[in-house]
N, C-alpha and C positions, 0 to 999 in steps of 0.2 A: 403273642400271636394267636393262640387258641384260648387264652384266658377269657372266661365268661361266655364261651360258645358251647352249644349243645353238640355232642359228638357221639359216635359209636367207635370204640376202641376194640379191635380184634387182636387177641393174643396169639403169638407164635406157638405152634405145637412142638413140644420137646421130643415126643415119641409118637409112633403111628397110632396107638390105641387111645391116646389122650383125647378127651372130649373137647370140641371147639368151644372156646369161651370168649364172650364179648362183654364189654361194659358200655352202658348207655346212660348218658347224663351230662351234667354241666361241669366244665373244667374250672376248677378254682385256683389252680397253680400249674405252671408248665415251665420246665427248664430242660437243660441238656440231659438230665439223668432221670427225671421223674415226671409223670403225669398224675396230678392229684385231681380227683373228681368226686362229685356227689351224684350218685345215680344207682342203677340197678345192674346186677349181673344177669346175663342171658347165656344159658348153656344148652347146646344141642345134645339131646339124649334120647335114645330109642325107646326107653321104658315109659315115656310120658305120652299121653294121648295126642297132644298137639305136636310132639316132636321136640319141644324146647321146654326148659324150666326157667322161669323168671322169678327173681327175688320178689317177695311180697312187699317189703318195705325198702325205701331208699337207704343207702349207707354211704359213708365216705371211704374212698379207695385211693391207695397210693400204688401206682403201677410203674415198675421200672421200664425205662424207654427201650432197653435192649430186649425186653420181652414182647414188645409191640410189633405186630405184623403189619397192621394198617390202621389208619384213622380216617373216618368218614365224617365230614362236617354236616350236621343236620340243621334244618331251619330253627330259628330261635323260638318258634311257636310249638316245637315238638314237646309233647306231654309224656313224661316218663311213667305217669300213673296209668296211661292207656296204651301200653305196648302191645302191638299186634304183629303176628308173624304169619306169613303165607308161604306156600310151597309152589315153586315154579320148576317143573320137571323134577330134578334131583336136588334142588337147592332150597334151603330155608332163607327167606329174606325178611328183613324188618320193614314193615309198611311205614312209609314216610309220606304223610299228607303234604301236598305242596312241595314235593321234592322227589329225588330218586331213591328207590328202595335200596337198602343196604344188605349185602351178603353176610350171612351168619355162619353157614356151614352146609355140608351136603348130607343127604339122607343116610348114607352108609356110615358116616362118622358118628362117634359118640355111642 
């Protein structure tokens, strides 16, 4: 269903102080238990000048489905090497050209 699609996977927070983490990339495998993807991690953190930390290089990730809060399908043309983030009010959003921007986290988190 999501195999070979570009997505943003937002992880569920286990405790209040945990930083919001999302993964952006292409799904290589998907089943009832796992989401396997090649992409980059995006983490909201206050100590960064832009408010988010993005992995420098893409990597392969295996994410347990029970840790997933939400999945946002991105256009197939989304380029993970040009990840841009904007602030709308108190929210950090992933800029998606030719699509709807995706929520990453709030200013006070992380």
